[in-house]
C-alpha positions in Angstrom: -42.0 -9.3 35.6 -39.2 -6.9 34.7 -39.8 -3.5 33.2 -37.8 -4.2 30.4 -39.5 -7.6 29.8 -43.3 -5.7 30.0 -41.8 -3.2 27.1 -41.1 -5.9 25.0 -44.5 -7.3 25.7 -46.2 -4.0 24.9 -44.1 -4.0 21.4 -45.5 -7.1 20.2 -49.1 -6.0 21.6 -48.8 -2.3 20.0 -46.5 -3.9 16.7 -44.0 -1.2 17.4 -41.5 -1.2 14.6 -42.5 -5.0 13.8 -45.3 -4.5 11.1 -46.0 -7.9 10.0 -44.2 -9.9 13.2 -47.3 -8.7 15.1 -49.0 -11.6 16.5 -46.6 -14.3 14.8 -44.1 -14.4 17.5 -45.1 -15.5 21.1 -43.1 -14.5 24.2 -43.4 -16.6 27.2 -41.7 -15.6 30.0 -40.9 -17.2 33.7 -38.6 -15.8 36.2 -35.7 -18.9 37.4 -33.2 -18.0 40.8 -30.0 -17.6 38.3 -31.7 -16.1 34.9 -34.9 -14.7 32.9 -35.5 -17.5 30.2 -37.2 -16.8 26.6 -38.6 -18.7 24.5 -40.0 -17.9 21.1 -42.2 -19.6 18.6 -43.0 -18.9 15.4 -45.7 -19.5 12.6 -43.5 -20.4 9.6 -46.6 -20.2 7.4 -46.4 -16.3 8.7 -42.6 -16.3 7.9 -43.2 -17.1 4.5 -45.7 -15.0 3.8 -43.4 -11.5 4.8 -42.2 -9.9 1.8 -39.0 -6.9 2.0 -41.1 -4.4 3.2 -41.2 -6.2 6.8 -37.9 -7.2 6.5 -37.0 -3.6 6.2 -39.1 -3.4 9.6 -37.5 -5.7 11.4 -33.9 -3.8 10.4 -35.3 -0.9 12.1 -36.4 -2.5 14.8 -33.1 -4.8 15.6 -31.3 -1.4 15.3 -34.1 0.2 17.6 -33.5 -2.2 20.4 -29.7 -2.4 19.9 -29.6 1.4 20.6 -32.1 1.0 23.7 -30.2 -1.9 25.0 -33.5 -4.0 24.8 -31.5 -6.9 24.4 -34.4 -9.4 24.5 -36.2 -7.7 21.9 -33.0 -7.6 19.7 -32.8 -11.3 20.0 -36.3 -12.0 19.3 -36.0 -10.1 15.9 -33.0 -11.2 15.1 -34.1 -15.0 15.1 -37.0 -13.6 13.0 -34.9 -12.0 10.8 -32.3 -15.3 10.2 -35.7 -17.4 9.8 -36.6 -14.9 7.1 -33.2 -15.4 5.0 -33.4 -19.1 5.6 -36.7 -19.9 4.2 -35.8 -18.1 1.2 -32.2 -19.9 0.5 -30.5 -16.6 1.9 -28.1 -18.4 4.0 -25.3 -15.7 4.2 -27.7 -13.1 5.2 -28.9 -15.8 7.6 -25.4 -16.2 9.0 -24.7 -12.7 9.7 -28.2 -12.1 12.0 -27.3 -15.8 13.8 -23.9 -14.4 14.7 -25.0 -11.2 15.9 -27.8 -13.0 18.1 -24.7 -15.3 19.6 -23.8 -12.2 20.9 -26.9 -10.8 22.1 -28.1 -13.8 23.8 -24.8 -13.9 25.9 -26.6 -10.5 27.3 -29.9 -12.1 27.3 -29.0 -15.0 29.5 -25.9 -13.3 31.3 -24.2 -16.3 30.4 -21.9 -17.6 27.2 -23.1 -21.5 28.7 -26.6 -21.6 27.7 -28.8 -24.1 25.5 -30.3 -21.2 23.6 -27.1 -20.2 22.0 -26.1 -24.0 21.4 -29.4 -23.9 19.4 -28.7 -20.7 18.0 -24.8 -22.2 17.2 -26.6 -25.4 15.6 -28.5 -23.1 12.8 -25.0 -21.0 12.3 -23.0 -24.4 11.4 -26.0 -25.3 9.1 -26.0 -21.8 7.3 -22.4 -21.3 6.8 -22.2 -25.0 5.1 -25.5 -24.1 3.1 -23.9 -21.0 1.8 -20.6 -22.6 0.7 -18.5 -21.8 3.8 -17.4 -25.6 5.1 -14.2 -24.2 7.0 -16.6 -21.8 9.1 -19.4 -24.3 9.4 -17.1 -27.0 11.0 -15.8 -24.0 13.7 -19.4 -23.3 14.2 -20.0 -27.1 14.9 -17.1 -27.6 17.0 -17.5 -24.3 19.3 -21.2 -26.2 19.3 -19.6 -29.6 20.7 -17.7 -27.6 23.2 -20.9 -25.9 24.7 -23.0 -29.0 24.5 -20.5 -30.7 26.4 -20.2 -28.0 29.3 -24.1 -28.2 29.8 -23.3 -31.7 30.2 -24.3 -33.2 27.0 -24.0 -36.5 25.9 -25.0 -37.2 22.4 -24.2 -33.8 20.2 -26.3 -32.8 18.0 -23.5 -31.4 15.7 -22.0 -34.8 15.0 -24.4 -35.8 11.8 -23.8 -32.4 9.9 -19.9 -31.6 11.0 -19.4 -35.2 9.6 -20.8 -34.8 6.6 -19.0 -31.3 5.7 -15.8 -33.4 6.7 -16.7 -36.2 4.3 -17.3 -33.4 1.7 -13.8 -31.7 2.6 -12.1 -35.4 1.8 -11.7 -35.8 5.9 -12.8 -39.5 6.0 -10.5 -40.5 8.9 -12.2 -37.3 11.0 -15.6 -38.0 9.8 -15.1 -41.6 10.6 -14.6 -40.8 14.1 -17.3 -38.5 14.9 -20.0 -41.5 13.3 -18.0 -44.4 15.5 -18.5 -41.7 18.3 -21.9 -41.0 17.8 -23.1 -44.3 17.2 -21.7 -45.5 20.7 -22.9 -42.6 22.2 -26.4 -42.8 20.9 -26.8 -46.1 20.6 -30.2 -47.2 22.0 -31.6 -43.3 21.6 -31.2 -42.6 17.7 -34.1 -44.9 16.6 -34.9 -44.1 13.0 -32.2 -41.4 12.4 -29.0 -44.3 13.5 -29.3 -45.1 9.5 -27.6 -41.9 8.9 -24.9 -42.5 11.0 -24.4 -46.1 9.5 -24.7 -44.5 6.0 -21.9 -41.7 6.8 -19.4 -44.4 8.6 -19.9 -46.8 5.8 -19.2 -44.0 3.1 -16.0 -43.2 5.1 -14.6 -46.8 5.0 -15.4 -47.1 1.3 -14.0 -43.9 0.7 -10.4 -45.0 2.7 -10.8 -48.3 0.9 -10.6 -50.1 4.9 -12.9 -52.7 6.2 -15.0 -52.9 3.3 -17.1 -56.1 4.3 -17.9 -54.1 7.4 -18.7 -51.3 4.6 -21.0 -53.3 2.9 -22.8 -54.4 5.9 -23.3 -50.9 7.2 -25.0 -50.0 3.8 -27.1 -52.7 3.9 -28.3 -52.4 7.8 -29.2 -48.5 6.5 -30.8 -49.7 4.1 -33.1 -51.9 5.6 -33.7 -49.4 8.1 -34.9 -46.9 5.3 -37.0 -49.5 4.2 -39.0 -49.5 7.5 -39.3 -45.4 7.4 -43.0 -44.5 7.6 -44.0 -42.8 4.5 -44.9 -39.3 6.3 -41.0 -39.5 7.5 -39.5 -39.7 4.1 -39.2 -43.5 3.5 -39.4 -44.2 0.0 -36.9 -41.2 -0.7 -35.0 -42.5 2.4 -35.1 -45.9 1.0 -34.4 -44.9 -2.5 -31.3 -43.0 -1.2 -29.6 -45.9 0.6 -30.5 -48.1 -2.8 -28.1 -45.7 -4.5 -25.5 -45.8 -2.0 -25.3 -49.3 -1.5 -24.8 -49.5 -5.3 -22.4 -47.2 -5.2 -20.4 -49.5 -2.9 -21.0 -52.2 -5.5 -19.9 -50.1 -8.4 -16.5 -49.0 -6.9 -15.9 -52.8 -5.4 -16.8 -53.7 -9.2 -19.9 -55.7 -8.8 -21.7 -53.8 -11.5 -24.4 -56.1 -12.0 -25.8 -55.9 -8.6 -25.1 -52.2 -9.0 -27.2 -51.9 -12.4 -29.9 -54.0 -10.3 -29.9 -51.5 -7.1 -29.9 -48.5 -9.5 -32.7 -49.5 -11.4 -34.6 -50.2 -8.2 -34.1 -46.8 -6.5 -35.1 -44.9 -9.8 -38.3 -46.9 -9.6 -38.9 -46.0 -6.0 -38.1 -42.2 -6.7 -39.9 -41.8 -9.2 -42.8 -43.8 -7.2 -42.4 -41.4 -4.6 -42.2 -37.7 -6.4 -42.7 -38.5 -9.7 -39.5 -37.0 -11.9 -39.0 -33.6 -9.3 -36.7 -35.1 -7.0 -33.3 -33.6 -8.2 -31.2 -36.8 -7.3 -32.9 -38.4 -10.2 -31.2 -37.0 -13.3 -27.8 -38.0 -11.2 -28.8 -41.4 -10.8 -30.1 -42.2 -14.5 -26.9 -41.1 -15.4 -24.9 -43.3 -13.3 -26.9 -46.3 -14.0 -26.4 -45.5 -17.7 -22.5 -45.7 -16.7 -22.6 -49.2 -15.1 -24.9 -50.7 -17.8 -22.7 -49.2 -20.4 -19.5 -51.1 -18.3 -21.5 -54.0 -18.6 -22.1 -54.0 -22.6 -26.1 -53.0 -22.1 -26.1 -50.2 -24.8 -29.8 -50.1 -25.2 -29.8 -49.6 -21.4 -27.6 -46.9 -21.2 -29.1 -45.1 -24.0 -32.4 -45.1 -22.6 -31.2 -44.5 -19.3 -29.5 -41.2 -20.7 -32.5 -40.3 -22.6 -34.7 -40.5 -19.5 -32.4 -38.4 -17.8 -32.0 -35.6 -20.8 -35.9 -36.0 -20.5 -36.2 -35.3 -16.7 -33.7 -32.3 -17.0 -35.5 -30.8 -19.7 -38.6 -30.3 -17.0 -36.5 -28.2 -15.1 -36.0 -25.9 -18.1 -33.0 -23.1 -18.8 -31.8 -24.3 -15.4 -30.1 -27.3 -17.0 -29.5 -26.5 -20.1 -25.7 -27.3 -20.0 -26.3 -30.6 -18.3 -29.0 -31.3 -21.3 -26.4 -30.8 -23.8 -24.0 -32.5 -22.0 -26.3 -35.6 -21.5 -27.1 -35.3 -25.2 -23.0 -35.7 -26.3 -23.5 -38.9 -23.9 -26.2 -40.6 -25.6 -24.3 -39.4 -29.0 -21.0 -41.3 -27.5 -23.1 -44.9 -26.4 -25.0 -44.6 -30.1 -21.5 -44.6 -31.9 -20.3 -47.4 -29.8 -23.3 -49.3 -30.1 -23.0 -49.1 -34.0 -19.0 -49.7 -33.5 -19.8 -53.1 -31.5 -22.3 -54.0 -33.8 -19.8 -53.4 -36.8 -16.7 -55.2 -35.2 -15.7 -58.2 -36.5 -16.2 -61.6 -34.3 -12.9 -62.9 -33.0 
């Protein structure tokens, strides 16, 4: 073992600079002919127990390692910092740590082409995406695809998040190409994950208004796969999401009755799995109300909106604007119902 690795190991044992990180990260070294490999395993429960004081210690340790050109130790600290930020939803800070980590890893492994940098690029893309920086996320994921290609990877882990970002940006043709490629390259290997690619491809077709029969079939395949997903893997929630997406297809193709039935089932499934805590429940109830109103079911629309408002109220002040808008919708439905009752028969 090199003196550099020995020093890093001593820092871990002594807890110098890392404070609460001591005993959290487990460092395993092995010598290869080409480069020394370093793997970091972190206990998430311990990371979640860290506070700002621990973060300050990590920053000091990272700065010290950088000044001493101890790149192995610097990489370890940066990875822990990125995890700390990510677990707390500070995605911009996580992205900064991961961006620095990419450069440090190139020095650690003495090459820009390694699986460790690929893993970091994936995390960087996610951090950019979560922090509302889609163009930077796209750039990171595209770099990842290029790097994995050089590593000989056939199926790229970036396909799904990259395609999802393209959908958010309205670039459905680009997203469709990625989903088509992913399903072709990952045939027989995706398992339950295939449902997300099927669903994403269906969304692309629907939004472009092309191959609608195929889009419906893809949505239904995704729904059927979600129905078989074990509960421990989020089966009920995934099934509800698949129902919502299929309902959207029927809504856009003006089959409102089928859409209403699917959304009714989705609401029941979500409530059965998560009570009223799932973040998509209010929006689903709102969509259900809109469709029931289109069907002339004023009572059903009002009931869905009332439940939507009650669900939002569970979130308190954070939802105050949505609560007010929902109450306005309830009032509008009641007025429309009253007008419909008073309207003379022709």
